[in-house]
Structure formats: C-alpha cells, structure tokens
N, CA, C and O atoms as a printed pandas DataFrame, in Angstrom:
     atom_number atom_name residue_name chain_id  residue_number  x_coord  y_coord  z_coord
0              1         N          MET        A               1    0.836   -1.186    0.000
1              2        CA          MET        A               1    0.000    0.000    0.000
2              3         C          MET        A               1    0.880    1.249    0.000
3              4         O          MET        A               1    1.873    1.313    0.726
4              5         N          LYS        A               2    0.522    2.225   -0.801
5              6        CA          LYS        A               2    1.253    3.475   -0.916
6              7         C          LYS        A               2    1.170    4.263    0.395
7              8         O          LYS        A               2    0.107    4.334    1.012
8              9         N          LYS        A               3    2.279    4.849    0.813
9             10        CA          LYS        A               3    2.301    5.664    2.015
10            11         C          LYS        A               3    1.450    6.911    1.792
11            12         O          LYS        A               3    1.543    7.545    0.741
12            13         N          SER        A               4    0.642    7.259    2.750
13            14        CA          SER        A               4   -0.328    8.341    2.607
14            15         C          SER        A               4    0.234    9.685    3.041
15            16         O          SER        A               4    0.832    9.781    4.113
16            17         N          PRO        A               5    0.055   10.721    2.237
17            18        CA          PRO        A               5    0.491   12.053    2.648
18            19         C          PRO        A               5   -0.423   12.606    3.740
19            20         O          PRO        A               5   -1.632   12.371    3.738
20            21         N          ILE        A               6    0.170   13.333    4.657
21            22        CA          ILE        A               6   -0.519   13.966    5.775
22            23         C          ILE        A               6   -1.510   13.012    6.424
23            24         O          ILE        A               6   -2.710   13.279    6.495
24            25         N          LYS        A               7   -0.977   11.904    6.888
25            26        CA          LYS        A               7   -1.808   10.950    7.614
26            27         C          LYS        A               7   -2.216   11.543    8.947
27            28         O          LYS        A               7   -3.354   11.386    9.388
28            29         N          LYS        A               8   -1.283   12.224    9.582
29            30        CA          LYS        A               8   -1.582   12.930   10.806
30            31         C          LYS        A               8   -1.104   14.363   10.595
31            32         O          LYS        A               8   -0.420   14.658    9.615
32            33         N          VAL        A               9   -1.457   15.226   11.492
33            34        CA          VAL        A               9   -1.023   16.610   11.367
34            35         C          VAL        A               9   -0.160   16.926   12.579
35            36         O          VAL        A               9   -0.601   17.604   13.507
36            37         N          GLY        A              10    1.050   16.437   12.564
37            38        CA          GLY        A              10    1.966   16.645   13.675
38            39         C          GLY        A              10    1.369   16.149   14.971
39            40         O          GLY        A              10    0.619   15.172   14.980
40            41         N          LYS        A              11    1.693   16.811   16.063
41            42        CA          LYS        A              11    1.150   16.465   17.370
42            43         C          LYS        A              11   -0.070   17.346   17.599
43            44         O          LYS        A              11   -0.047   18.249   18.435
44            45         N          VAL        A              12   -1.107   17.084   16.871
45            46        CA          VAL        A              12   -2.284   17.941   16.910
46            47         C          VAL        A              12   -3.249   17.459   17.988
47            48         O          VAL        A              12   -3.574   16.274   18.055
48            49         N          GLY        A              13   -3.699   18.373   18.818
49            50        CA          GLY        A              13   -4.706   18.066   19.824
50            51         C          GLY        A              13   -6.078   18.489   19.333
51            52         O          GLY        A              13   -6.214   19.088   18.266
52            53         N          LYS        A              14   -7.089   18.172   20.122
53            54        CA          LYS        A              14   -8.454   18.520   19.726
54            55         C          LYS        A              14   -8.631   20.025   19.560
55            56         O          LYS        A              14   -9.332   20.470   18.652
56            57         N          GLU        A              15   -7.996   20.818   20.438
57            58        CA          GLU        A              15   -8.143   22.268   20.349
58            59         C          GLU        A              15   -7.527   22.802   19.063
59            60         O          GLU        A              15   -8.107   23.664   18.403
60            61         N          THR        A              16   -6.346   22.289   18.705
61            62        CA          THR        A              16   -5.702   22.729   17.466
62            63         C          THR        A              16   -6.523   22.301   16.268
63            64         O          THR        A              16   -6.720   23.086   15.341
64            65         N          ALA        A              17   -7.008   21.062   16.272
65            66        CA          ALA        A              17   -7.834   20.585   15.165
66            67         C          ALA        A              17   -9.059   21.464   15.017
67            68         O          ALA        A              17   -9.455   21.803   13.902
68            69         N          LYS        A              18   -9.658   21.831   16.132
69            70        CA          LYS        A              18  -10.833   22.697   16.092
70            71         C          LYS        A              18  -10.463   24.064   15.521
71            72         O          LYS        A              18  -11.201   24.616   14.705
72            73         N          GLY        A              19   -9.315   24.616   15.948
73            74        CA          GLY        A              19   -8.858   25.908   15.460
74            75         C          GLY        A              19   -8.485   25.880   13.987
75            76         O          GLY        A              19   -8.538   26.905   13.307
76            77         N          MET        A              20   -8.105   24.699   13.492
77            78        CA          MET        A              20   -7.695   24.567   12.099
78            79         C          MET        A              20   -8.818   24.043   11.210
79            80         O          MET        A              20   -8.576   23.685   10.057
80            81         N          LYS        A              21  -10.029   23.995   11.725
81            82        CA          LYS        A              21  -11.150   23.439   10.970
82            83         C          LYS        A              21  -11.298   24.095    9.588
83            84         O          LYS        A              21  -11.521   23.405    8.593
84            85         N          LYS        A              22  -11.174   25.408    9.533
85            86        CA          LYS        A              22  -11.289   26.130    8.256
86            87         C          LYS        A              22   -9.941   26.252    7.560
87            88         O          LYS        A              22   -9.883   26.341    6.333
88            89         N          THR        A              23   -8.862   26.256    8.327
89            90        CA          THR        A              23   -7.523   26.453    7.777
90            91         C          THR        A              23   -7.003   25.245    7.024
91            92         O          THR        A              23   -6.460   25.383    5.928
92            93         N          ALA        A              24   -7.163   24.055    7.603
93            94        CA          ALA        A              24   -6.567   22.846    7.019
94            95         C          ALA        A              24   -6.978   22.601    5.569
95            96         O          ALA        A              24   -6.108   22.309    4.748
96            97         N          PRO        A              25   -8.268   22.706    5.210
97            98        CA          PRO        A              25   -8.625   22.489    3.800
98            99         C          PRO        A              25   -7.973   23.494    2.854
99           100         O          PRO        A              25   -7.594   23.140    1.737
100          101         N          VAL        A              26   -7.841   24.740    3.295
101          102        CA          VAL        A              26   -7.230   25.785    2.469
102          103         C          VAL        A              26   -5.742   25.469    2.262
103          104         O          VAL        A              26   -5.225   25.568    1.150
104          105         N          VAL        A              27   -5.073   25.091    3.343
105          106        CA          VAL        A              27   -3.642   24.768    3.271
106          107         C          VAL        A              27   -3.420   23.547    2.387
107          108         O          VAL        A              27   -2.501   23.525    1.569
108          109         N          CYS        A              28   -4.258   22.535    2.552
109          110        CA          CYS        A              28   -4.148   21.316    1.746
110          111         C          CYS        A              28   -4.308   21.635    0.257
111          112         O          CYS        A              28   -3.535   21.157   -0.574
112          113         N          GLU        A              29   -5.306   22.438   -0.068
113          114        CA          GLU        A              29   -5.532   22.799   -1.477
114          115         C          GLU        A              29   -4.357   23.597   -2.029
115          116         O          GLU        A              29   -3.928   23.367   -3.160
116          117         N          ARG        A              30   -3.836   24.528   -1.243
117          118        CA          ARG        A              30   -2.688   25.330   -1.681
118          119         C          ARG        A              30   -1.491   24.430   -1.987
119          120         O          ARG        A              30   -0.709   24.722   -2.891
120          121         N          ALA        A              31   -1.346   23.322   -1.223
121          122        CA          ALA        A              31   -0.239   22.377   -1.418
122          123         C          ALA        A              31   -0.541   21.355   -2.510
123          124         O          ALA        A              31    0.199   20.385   -2.679
124          125         N          GLY        A              32   -1.629   21.574   -3.251
125          126        CA          GLY        A              32   -1.955   20.706   -4.383
126          127         C          GLY        A              32   -2.752   19.476   -4.028
127          128         O          GLY        A              32   -2.858   18.551   -4.832
128          129         N          GLY        A              33   -3.321   19.452   -2.824
129          130        CA          GLY        A              33   -4.067   18.278   -2.384
130          131         C          GLY        A              33   -5.562   18.517   -2.285
131          132         O          GLY        A              33   -6.063   19.608   -2.557
132          133         N          MET        A              34   -6.255   17.463   -1.886
133          134        CA          MET        A              34   -7.685   17.524   -1.659
134          135         C          MET        A              34   -7.933   17.113   -0.208
135          136         O          MET        A              34   -7.539   16.024    0.208
136          137         N          TRP        A              35   -8.579   17.979    0.551
137          138        CA          TRP        A              35   -8.829   17.724    1.963
138          139         C          TRP        A              35   -9.909   16.658    2.107
139          140         O          TRP        A              35  -10.987   16.767    1.522
140          141         N          CYS        A              36   -9.609   15.629    2.890
141          142        CA          CYS        A              36  -10.538   14.514    3.086
142          143         C          CYS        A              36  -11.175   14.529    4.467
143          144         O          CYS        A              36  -12.064   13.722    4.739
144          145         N          GLY        A              37  -10.744   15.428    5.344
145          146        CA          GLY        A              37  -11.341   15.554    6.670
146          147         C          GLY        A              37  -10.487   14.969    7.767
147          148         O          GLY        A              37   -9.610   14.142    7.518
148          149         N          TRP        A              38  -10.751   15.402    8.986
149          150        CA          TRP        A              38   -9.968   14.989   10.148
150          151         C          TRP        A              38  -10.109   13.506   10.449
151          152         O          TRP        A              38   -9.175   12.886   10.958
152          153         N          ASP        A              39  -11.262   12.933   10.143
153          154        CA          ASP        A              39  -11.498   11.528   10.480
154          155         C          ASP        A              39  -11.040   10.559    9.399
155          156         O          ASP        A              39  -11.070    9.345    9.602
156          157         N          ALA        A              40  -10.620   11.081    8.259
157          158        CA          ALA        A              40  -10.187   10.217    7.154
158          159         C          ALA        A              40   -8.790    9.657    7.438
159          160         O          ALA        A              40   -7.964   10.336    8.048
160          161         N          PRO        A              41   -8.524    8.426    7.000
161          162        CA          PRO        A              41   -7.175    7.868    7.183
162          163         C          PRO        A              41   -6.103    8.706    6.491
163          164         O          PRO        A              41   -4.986    8.823    6.993
164          165         N          VAL        A              42   -6.437    9.284    5.349
165          166        CA          VAL        A              42   -5.542   10.200    4.634
166          167         C          VAL        A              42   -6.240   11.551    4.634
167          168         O          VAL        A              42   -7.234   11.745    3.934
168          169         N          ARG        A              43   -5.719   12.473    5.415
169          170        CA          ARG        A              43   -6.410   13.760    5.584
170          171         C          ARG        A              43   -6.267   14.676    4.378
171          172         O          ARG        A              43   -7.193   15.414    4.040
172          173         N          CYS        A              44   -5.121   14.631    3.737
173          174        CA          CYS        A              44   -4.870   15.518    2.597
174          175         C          CYS        A              44   -4.241   14.694    1.481
175          176         O          CYS        A              44   -3.034   14.451    1.486
176          177         N          GLU        A              45   -5.044   14.274    0.545
177          178        CA          GLU        A              45   -4.601   13.397   -0.541
178          179         C          GLU        A              45   -3.979   14.220   -1.664
179          180         O          GLU        A              45   -4.564   15.204   -2.118
180          181         N          GLY        A              46   -2.805   13.818   -2.107
181          182        CA          GLY        A              46   -2.183   14.414   -3.292
182          183         C          GLY        A              46   -1.364   15.664   -3.055
183          184         O          GLY        A              46   -0.925   16.286   -4.022
184          185         N          ALA        A              47   -1.136   16.061   -1.805
185          186        CA          ALA        A              47   -0.366   17.278   -1.517
186          187         C          ALA        A              47    1.126   17.042   -1.729
187          188         O          ALA        A              47    1.584   15.901   -1.787
188          189         N          THR        A              48    1.873   18.132   -1.843
189          190        CA          THR        A              48    3.334   18.070   -1.933
190          191         C          THR        A              48    3.934   19.042   -0.927
191          192         O          THR        A              48    3.286   20.005   -0.515
192          193         N          CYS        A              49    5.163   18.784   -0.541
193          194        CA          CYS        A              49    5.894   19.670    0.367
194          195         C          CYS        A              49    5.950   21.061   -0.263
195          196         O          CYS        A              49    6.246   21.203   -1.449
196          197         N          GLU        A              50    5.667   22.073    0.533
197          198        CA          GLU        A              50    5.648   23.447    0.011
198          199         C          GLU        A              50    7.010   24.126    0.012
199          200         O          GLU        A              50    7.122   25.278   -0.409
200          201         N          TRP        A              51    8.056   23.431    0.479
201          202        CA          TRP        A              51    9.385   24.029    0.364
202          203         C          TRP        A              51    9.705   24.109   -1.121
203          204         O          TRP        A              51    9.623   23.093   -1.811
204          205         N          PRO        A              52   10.070   25.289   -1.641
205          206        CA          PRO        A              52   10.185   25.511   -3.084
206          207         C          PRO        A              52   11.048   24.518   -3.859
207          208         O          PRO        A              52   10.738   24.237   -5.016
208          209         N          THR        A              53   12.099   23.982   -3.282
209          210        CA          THR        A              53   12.963   23.070   -4.037
210          211         C          THR        A              53   12.702   21.607   -3.719
211          212         O          THR        A              53   13.479   20.747   -4.134
212          213         N          CYS        A              54   11.628   21.298   -2.991
213          214        CA          CYS        A              54   11.402   19.917   -2.567
214          215         C          CYS        A              54   10.328   19.233   -3.416
215          216         O          CYS        A              54   10.656   18.463   -4.318
216          217         N          GLY        A              55    9.083   19.500   -3.144
217          218        CA          GLY        A              55    7.998   18.841   -3.867
218          219         C          GLY        A              55    7.770   17.400   -3.453
219          220         O          GLY        A              55    7.087   16.658   -4.159
220          221         N          GLY        A              56    8.334   16.983   -2.306
221          222        CA          GLY        A              56    8.127   15.617   -1.825
222          223         C          GLY        A              56    6.662   15.342   -1.535
223          224         O          GLY        A              56    5.900   16.253   -1.210
224          225         N          THR        A              57    6.272   14.071   -1.657
225          226        CA          THR        A              57    4.864   13.711   -1.472
226          227         C          THR        A              57    4.636   12.746   -0.322
227          228         O          THR        A              57    3.492   12.373   -0.063
228          229         N          HIS        A              58    5.685   12.327    0.379
229          230        CA          HIS        A              58    5.528   11.364    1.470
230          231         C          HIS        A              58    5.914   11.980    2.801
231          232         O          HIS        A              58    6.705   12.922    2.860
232          233         N          ASP        A              59    5.350   11.440    3.862
233          234        CA          ASP        A              59    5.651   11.876    5.225
234          235         C          ASP        A              59    5.462   13.386    5.379
235          236         O          ASP        A              59    6.354   14.090    5.855
236          237         N          LEU        A              60    4.311   13.861    4.978
237          238        CA          LEU        A              60    4.000   15.285    5.054
238          239         C          LEU        A              60    3.280   15.617    6.349
239          240         O          LEU        A              60    2.534   14.803    6.892
240          241         N          GLU        A              61    3.517   16.827    6.831
241          242        CA          GLU        A              61    2.824   17.323    8.012
242          243         C          GLU        A              61    2.477   18.786    7.794
243          244         O          GLU        A              61    3.173   19.508    7.080
244          245         N          MET        A              62    1.387   19.210    8.424
245          246        CA          MET        A              62    1.091   20.628    8.479
246          247         C          MET        A              62    1.837   21.169    9.678
247          248         O          MET        A              62    1.793   20.586   10.761
248          249         N          CYS        A              63    2.522   22.285    9.486
249          250        CA          CYS        A              63    3.289   22.845   10.599
250          251         C          CYS        A              63    3.142   24.357   10.629
251          252         O          CYS        A              63    2.828   24.993    9.623
252          253         N          HIS        A              64    3.377   24.908   11.803
253          254        CA          HIS        A              64    3.326   26.355   11.978
254          255         C          HIS        A              64    4.635   26.973   11.513
255          256         O          HIS        A              64    5.713   26.504   11.880
256          257         N          ILE        A              65    4.546   28.005   10.719
257          258        CA          ILE        A              65    5.740   28.736   10.295
258          259         C          ILE        A              65    6.290   29.504   11.494
259          260         O          ILE        A              65    7.482   29.438   11.794
260          261         N          ILE        A              66    5.418   30.222   12.164
261          262        CA          ILE        A              66    5.745   30.843   13.441
262          263         C          ILE        A              66    4.993   30.031   14.483
263          264         O          ILE        A              66    3.763   29.998   14.481
264          265         N          GLY        A              67    5.724   29.380   15.365
265          266        CA          GLY        A              67    5.122   28.481   16.344
266          267         C          GLY        A              67    4.137   29.171   17.270
267          268         O          GLY        A              67    4.204   30.382   17.482
268          269         N          ARG        A              68    3.232   28.391   17.812
269          270        CA          ARG        A              68    2.242   28.936   18.745
270          271         C          ARG        A              68    2.925   29.573   19.951
271          272         O          ARG        A              68    2.422   30.552   20.502
272          273         N          GLY        A              69    4.071   29.022   20.367
273          274        CA          GLY        A              69    4.814   29.593   21.495
274          275         C          GLY        A              69    5.380   30.976   21.209
275          276         O          GLY        A              69    5.694   31.727   22.132
276          277         N          GLN        A              70    5.512   31.314   19.921
277          278        CA          GLN        A              70    5.981   32.645   19.509
278          279         C          GLN        A              70    4.818   33.470   18.960
279          280         O          GLN        A              70    5.016   34.352   18.123
280          281         N          GLN        A              71    3.624   33.185   19.428
281          282        CA          GLN        A              71    2.399   33.902   19.048
282          283         C          GLN        A              71    1.940   33.609   17.627
283          284         O          GLN        A              71    1.210   34.407   17.040
284          285         N          GLY        A              72    2.356   32.482   17.068
285          286        CA          GLY        A              72    1.859   32.070   15.754
286          287         C          GLY        A              72    0.406   31.632   15.866
287          288         O          GLY        A              72   -0.022   31.147   16.913
288          289         N          ASP        A              73   -0.346   31.801   14.797
289          290        CA          ASP        A              73   -1.767   31.481   14.839
290          291         C          ASP        A              73   -2.116   30.341   13.887
291          292         O          ASP        A              73   -1.234   29.722   13.292
292          293         N          GLU        A              74   -3.390   30.078   13.755
293          294        CA          GLU        A              74   -3.890   28.963   12.942
294          295         C          GLU        A              74   -4.397   29.431   11.572
295          296         O          GLU        A              74   -5.255   28.776   10.980
296          297         N          THR        A              75   -3.887   30.537   11.071
297          298        CA          THR        A              75   -4.321   31.038    9.763
298          299         C          THR        A              75   -3.585   30.302    8.643
299          300         O          THR        A              75   -2.484   29.797    8.860
300          301         N          PRO        A              76   -4.178   30.235    7.447
301          302        CA          PRO        A              76   -3.507   29.560    6.329
302          303         C          PRO        A              76   -2.130   30.138    6.013
303          304         O          PRO        A              76   -1.248   29.412    5.553
304          305         N          GLU        A              77   -1.936   31.426    6.254
305          306        CA          GLU        A              77   -0.645   32.057    5.976
306          307         C          GLU        A              77    0.442   31.604    6.947
307          308         O          GLU        A              77    1.629   31.759    6.661
308          309         N          ASN        A              78    0.049   31.046    8.095
309          310        CA          ASN        A              78    1.028   30.609    9.079
310          311         C          ASN        A              78    1.179   29.086    9.135
311          312         O          ASN        A              78    1.937   28.573    9.959
312          313         N          ILE        A              79    0.483   28.376    8.292
313          314        CA          ILE        A              79    0.561   26.916    8.269
314          315         C          ILE        A              79    1.108   26.489    6.908
315          316         O          ILE        A              79    0.633   26.943    5.867
316          317         N          ALA        A              80    2.102   25.621    6.927
317          318        CA          ALA        A              80    2.677   25.103    5.677
318          319         C          ALA        A              80    2.653   23.577    5.714
319          320         O          ALA        A              80    2.725   22.967    6.781
320          321         N          VAL        A              81    2.551   22.978    4.544
321          322        CA          VAL        A              81    2.685   21.531    4.400
322          323         C          VAL        A              81    4.144   21.266    4.075
323          324         O          VAL        A              81    4.653   21.700    3.042
324          325         N          LEU        A              82    4.816   20.540    4.980
325          326        CA          LEU        A              82    6.227   20.244    4.781
326          327         C          LEU        A              82    6.481   18.753    4.950
327          328         O          LEU        A              82    5.785   18.076    5.707
328          329         N          CYS        A              83    7.478   18.253    4.241
329          330        CA          CYS        A              83    7.942   16.889    4.472
330          331         C          CYS        A              83    8.645   16.878    5.828
331          332         O          CYS        A              83    8.986   17.932    6.364
332          333         N          LEU        A              84    8.856   15.700    6.372
333          334        CA          LEU        A              84    9.482   15.605    7.691
334          335         C          LEU        A              84   10.874   16.242    7.726
335          336         O          LEU        A              84   11.266   16.824    8.737
336          337         N          THR        A              85   11.616   16.130    6.624
337          338        CA          THR        A              85   12.963   16.706    6.571
338          339         C          THR        A              85   12.915   18.215    6.757
339          340         O          THR        A              85   13.655   18.766    7.572
340          341         N          HIS        A              86   12.034   18.894    5.993
341          342        CA          HIS        A              86   11.964   20.353    6.092
342          343         C          HIS        A              86   11.275   20.801    7.381
343          344         O          HIS        A              86   11.634   21.838    7.939
344          345         N          HIS        A              87   10.302   20.047    7.858
345          346        CA          HIS        A              87    9.667   20.377    9.131
346          347         C          HIS        A              87   10.697   20.288   10.259
347          348         O          HIS        A              87   10.762   21.173   11.111
348          349         N          ASN        A              88   11.494   19.230   10.264
349          350        CA          ASN        A              88   12.536   19.060   11.276
350          351         C          ASN        A              88   13.562   20.195   11.195
351          352         O          ASN        A              88   13.986   20.729   12.220
352          353         N          GLU        A              89   13.951   20.554    9.988
353          354        CA          GLU        A              89   14.906   21.652    9.821
354          355         C          GLU        A              89   14.326   22.954   10.360
355          356         O          GLU        A              89   15.018   23.703   11.050
356          357         N          LEU        A              90   13.057   23.229   10.049
357          358        CA          LEU        A              90   12.411   24.451   10.534
358          359         C          LEU        A              90   12.389   24.480   12.059
359          360         O          LEU        A              90   12.574   25.538   12.660
360          361         N          ASP        A              91   12.167   23.340   12.682
361          362        CA          ASP        A              91   12.073   23.279   14.141
362          363         C          ASP        A              91   13.426   23.272   14.843
363          364         O          ASP        A              91   13.523   23.734   15.980
364          365         N          HIS        A              92   14.479   22.757   14.192
365          366        CA          HIS        A              92   15.725   22.507   14.917
366          367         C          HIS        A              92   16.981   23.160   14.339
367          368         O          HIS        A              92   18.066   22.966   14.887
368          369         N          ALA        A              93   16.873   23.908   13.278
369          370        CA          ALA        A              93   18.055   24.569   12.696
370          371         C          ALA        A              93   18.485   25.743   13.583
371          372         O          ALA        A              93   17.821   26.079   14.564
372          373         N          SER        A              94   19.588   26.342   13.219
373          374        CA          SER        A              94   20.030   27.542   13.940
374          375         C          SER        A              94   18.962   28.628   13.790
375          376         O          SER        A              94   18.152   28.597   12.863
376          377         N          GLU        A              95   18.978   29.570   14.702
377          378        CA          GLU        A              95   17.965   30.640   14.652
378          379         C          GLU        A              95   18.026   31.399   13.324
379          380         O          GLU        A              95   16.990   31.758   12.764
380          381         N          ALA        A              96   19.242   31.644   12.820
381          382        CA          ALA        A              96   19.387   32.361   11.545
382          383         C          ALA        A              96   18.742   31.568   10.402
383          384         O          ALA        A              96   18.047   32.138    9.561
384          385         N          ARG        A              97   18.973   30.269   10.378
385          386        CA          ARG        A              97   18.388   29.423    9.323
386          387         C          ARG        A              97   16.871   29.354    9.464
387          388         O          ARG        A              97   16.155   29.391    8.463
388          389         N          ARG        A              98   16.371   29.254   10.703
389          390        CA          ARG        A              98   14.918   29.224   10.902
390          391         C          ARG        A              98   14.275   30.514   10.407
391          392         O          ARG        A              98   13.221   30.486    9.771
392          393         N          GLU        A              99   14.909   31.638   10.697
393          394        CA          GLU        A              99   14.377   32.924   10.224
394          395         C          GLU        A              99   14.361   32.974    8.695
395          396         O          GLU        A              99   13.402   33.451    8.088
396          397         N          GLU        A             100   15.433   32.477    8.085
397          398        CA          GLU        A             100   15.503   32.421    6.617
398          399         C          GLU        A             100   14.373   31.539    6.073
399          400         O          GLU        A             100   13.693   31.917    5.119
400          401         N          MET        A             101   14.178   30.381    6.673
401          402        CA          MET        A             101   13.125   29.463    6.221
402          403         C          MET        A             101   11.740   30.078    6.407
403          404         O          MET        A             101   10.877   29.954    5.538
404          405         N          ARG        A             102   11.534   30.741    7.546
405          406        CA          ARG        A             102   10.237   31.390    7.789
406          407         C          ARG        A             102    9.944   32.426    6.713
407          408         O          ARG        A             102    8.812   32.527    6.240
408          409         N          GLY        A             103   10.950   33.192    6.325
409          410        CA          GLY        A             103   10.760   34.191    5.279
410          411         C          GLY        A             103   10.348   33.559    3.958
411          412         O          GLY        A             103    9.432   34.039    3.291
412          413         N          VAL        A             104   11.027   32.481    3.583
413          414        CA          VAL        A             104   10.691   31.773    2.342
414          415         C          VAL        A             104    9.272   31.219    2.426
415          416         O          VAL        A             104    8.483   31.380    1.495
416          417         N          LEU        A             105    8.950   30.567    3.541
417          418        CA          LEU        A             105    7.621   29.962    3.687
418          419         C          LEU        A             105    6.515   31.004    3.754
419          420         O          LEU        A             105    5.415   30.762    3.258
420          421         N          GLN        A             106    6.780   32.147    4.351
421          422        CA          GLN        A             106    5.773   33.212    4.364
422          423         C          GLN        A             106    5.507   33.719    2.951
423          424         O          GLN        A             106    4.369   34.038    2.607
424          425         N          GLU        A             107    6.543   33.793    2.145
425          426        CA          GLU        A             107    6.382   34.179    0.741
426          427         C          GLU        A             107    5.561   33.126   -0.008
427          428         O          GLU        A             107    4.669   33.462   -0.786
428          429         N          VAL        A             108    5.870   31.861    0.236
429          430        CA          VAL        A             108    5.148   30.750   -0.407
430          431         C          VAL        A             108    3.675   30.781   -0.028
431          432         O          VAL        A             108    2.809   30.704   -0.899
432          433         N          THR        A             109    3.385   30.893    1.265
433          434        CA          THR        A             109    1.998   30.839    1.709
434          435         C          THR        A             109    1.214   32.071    1.292
435          436         O          THR        A             109    0.003   31.994    1.084
436          437         N          ALA        A             110    1.885   33.197    1.169
437          438        CA          ALA        A             110    1.200   34.428    0.752
438          439         C          ALA        A             110    0.883   34.420   -0.749
439          440         O          ALA        A             110   -0.126   34.981   -1.178
440          441         N          HIS        A             111    1.750   33.782   -1.542
441          442        CA          HIS        A             111    1.607   33.864   -2.993
442          443         C          HIS        A             111    1.395   32.521   -3.675
443          444         O          HIS        A             111    1.232   32.466   -4.894
444          445         N          GLY        A             112    1.393   31.445   -2.913
445          446        CA          GLY        A             112    1.149   30.126   -3.497
446          447         C          GLY        A             112    2.196   29.696   -4.504
447          448         O          GLY        A             112    1.855   29.142   -5.550
448          449         N          ILE        A             113    3.470   29.941   -4.208
449          450        CA          ILE        A             113    4.525   29.597   -5.168
450          451         C          ILE        A             113    5.352   28.422   -4.702
451          452         O          ILE        A             113    6.509   28.288   -5.101
452          453         N          GLY        A             114    4.785   27.564   -3.864
453          454        CA          GLY        A             114    5.536   26.449   -3.303
454          455         C          GLY        A             114    5.649   25.279   -4.255
455          456         O          GLY        A             114    5.164   25.297   -5.386
456          457         N          GLY        A             115    6.343   24.221   -3.715
457          458        CA          GLY        A             115    6.563   22.913   -4.311
458          459         C          GLY        A             115    6.136   22.692   -5.625
459          460         O          GLY        A             115    6.309   21.594   -6.154
C-alpha cells in the first residue's frame, strides 16, 4: 500500500484541530491536495511539500511557520505543508536558518509559489 500524505497533522490536539477546521482544507488545497477531513485515514490526498525546491509527497505534516509559542496562529498564511525533513529543519536549525526558512515559507503561503 502506498504511504499516505498527511496521515496525521503533527502532534495535533483537539483544540488545534478545532482551530484549524477552516484552515486545514485551504492549506491542503494550496499544497496541491484535496482535503478529506480529520477523520479520514488520509487527511490531505495528493499534496506536496511546500518548500520551493522539494515537492516531496511522502511523510508530510502541516506545521506552523511561526510556532504557537511565539504567538503564531492557525491562519492559512502561518501553516505550511512540509515533508518531515523540512519540518525538522524548521524546528531545529540555527535561529538564523529558521528565520531564513520562515521568510521563504511566508512568501510561499502568501503567494502560493511552493513545491
């Protein structure tokens, strides 16, 4: 069986899922996918990583560009679909690299020029 894109949405709790009720379908569509819903085994079918040079289709997650701990919100402009490699880099790179990545992703989410 083919590995499913965005099977889960990171470590999402009920409150986040509720807050992303309107956001998730918009983000999924922007990433080239079709939103299947929170209860579906594959939540976002056909999406690709929104990092401009990636376009990966496996092990995708929705992630905050600016984390909730830094006052990031649940708007489509602050949520990106990333492969695990780019999501991990965004979360754990040096502060300078994270800022650079946030700038690129904000441009992508604002103008839909990703993956």
